[in-house]
N, C-alpha and C positions, 0 to 999 in steps of 0.2 A: 661432886660437881658433875652435871649431866654432860653426855658427849657433845651435844650442840653448844653448851656454853664454853666447854673446854677448847673445843676446835676454833670457835670465834675468838677466844681470848688469845690462843696461840698464833692465829692469823694477824689479829690486831698488833700483837707484840712485835711481829715480823714485818708489818706494813704490807701484809699480802692480801689478795683478794680471792673470792671463791665464787664459782658459778654451779648450777646444778641442772643435769638433764634426768627427767624423770619419765617413766613409762607406767608400769604397774602402780607406782605410789601416787601417781596424779596430783603432784603438788605437796604431798605431806612432807617431804623432806625440806622444802622451802619453807613451809608453815612453821615446822619445828624449829628451824633457824630464826626465822622473822619474829618468832615468840620471845626471843632473847633480846632484852634491852641492849641497845648500841649495836645491834647486828648491821645496821648500815656502814659501820666503819669498814667491815671487810666484806659483807655479801653483796654481790653486784647484781644477782637475778638468776632466774630459772627459765627453762623451756619443758613445757610438758609435751613430749612428743609420744603421744599414745598411739597414733596411727604409724604403722611401719613406714609408709613413705616419707613421713615428716623426719624419721631418723635419718633417711637418706638425704633428702631435700634441704633440711635445716642443719642438721648436725655433721653432715658429711660422711656418715657411715656408708662403707663400700656396697653398692648395690648388688654385684655378684655374690658377696658374703651373705647378705640379706636372703637372697633367692636359695643359696645352698644350705644355710643353716637356720634361717629364720630369725626373728628378733630376740628370741630367748637364747643368748649365747654369750660366752665369756668375751669373746673378741669384739661382738657388738657393743657390749657395755663398756669395754676399753675405748673403742672409737667414739662413742657418744660422750664419755667424760672429755676426751681429747677435743672433739667437736665444740663442746659448750664452752671450753676454755677459749677457743679461737674466736666463737662468735660473740661472747660477751666480754671478751678481753680481760679475762680473769687469770690469776697466777695457778689457781688449782680448780680442777673440775671433778664432780662427783656424778656419777650415773646409776640408774636403777632400771633394770628390766627383768621381767620374769612372769610366772603364771600365778595369779591370785585366785583363779577359779571362777566360776564352778567346774569349767571343763578344761581339758589339756589344751595347749597351743603349741603347734609347731612340732608335734610329736613329744613334747615335755610334759611331764605330770604336773598337777597342781602342786604348789609349794616350791617350785624349781625357780630360784631367783639368782641373779648375778648382779653384784654391786661392784662399782669400779671407782677408783680414785687415780687421777692424773695430775702431776705437779710439775714444776720447773725441772729442767734438766733431765727429763725422763722418768722422774720419780712417780712412783704410783704402783698399784697393784689391783688384782680382780679376786673376789671371793665368790665361790659358788656355795648357795644355800639350799639346803633341803628342808622346808619348814612345813609343819603340821599346822592344822587349825583352819578356821574359816577365812572367808576373803579379808574381812576386817582384821583379823589376828595376823595373817600372812603379810599384809600391807604394813602393819604396824611393827612387826618384827624386821621387815625390810628397811624401814626407815631407820630403826635402831641400829641395825648392821651396817648400814651406809655411813652413818654418823660416827660410828665407832671405828670403822675402818679409816675414815678420814683423820680422826683423832690419833689413831695409831701411826698413820703414815706421817702426819705433822711431827709427832714425837721423835719417830725414827729418823726422819729427814733433819731435824734439828740437831740429833746426836751425831748424824753424818757429817753434817757441816761443821760441827764443832771440832770433830776429830780431824777433818781436813785443814780447819784454820789453826788448830793448835798442835799440829804434828802428831796426832794419835795419843795425846795426853787426855 
């Protein structure tokens, strides 16, 4: 099963929803999710915040953070995921930000990507990627990484909830 299929199935079983905030992937994560039949059971929508000021204005990313570190940063990705959850009223948020090329951005080399997942109760994580290839390949690898991180977080979160509910059994 592909990560998008598996993530959407896990979300549907739990009655939970997902929203996506994308920068370098420009809507490709949302496209991958909506290619799955029945995605509407869990997928709320997405925001493509390609311009840095939209990350601040729409998603609530801290302005001084953006000024200090630029848009290609782990904390920016984390705040994007949190912000899209809030904005679109979803249980889970996924975010992508990075440099697909052809030139570096914010002092970060081409192939530097951050993907983040944020869920209920503070669940979530951020992954830093160092990807090789051209713009198309970097964006495709970023989509796969974001969806795989979501899938792993959902599986891990389900195990944690089960342990809490069943006394560690």
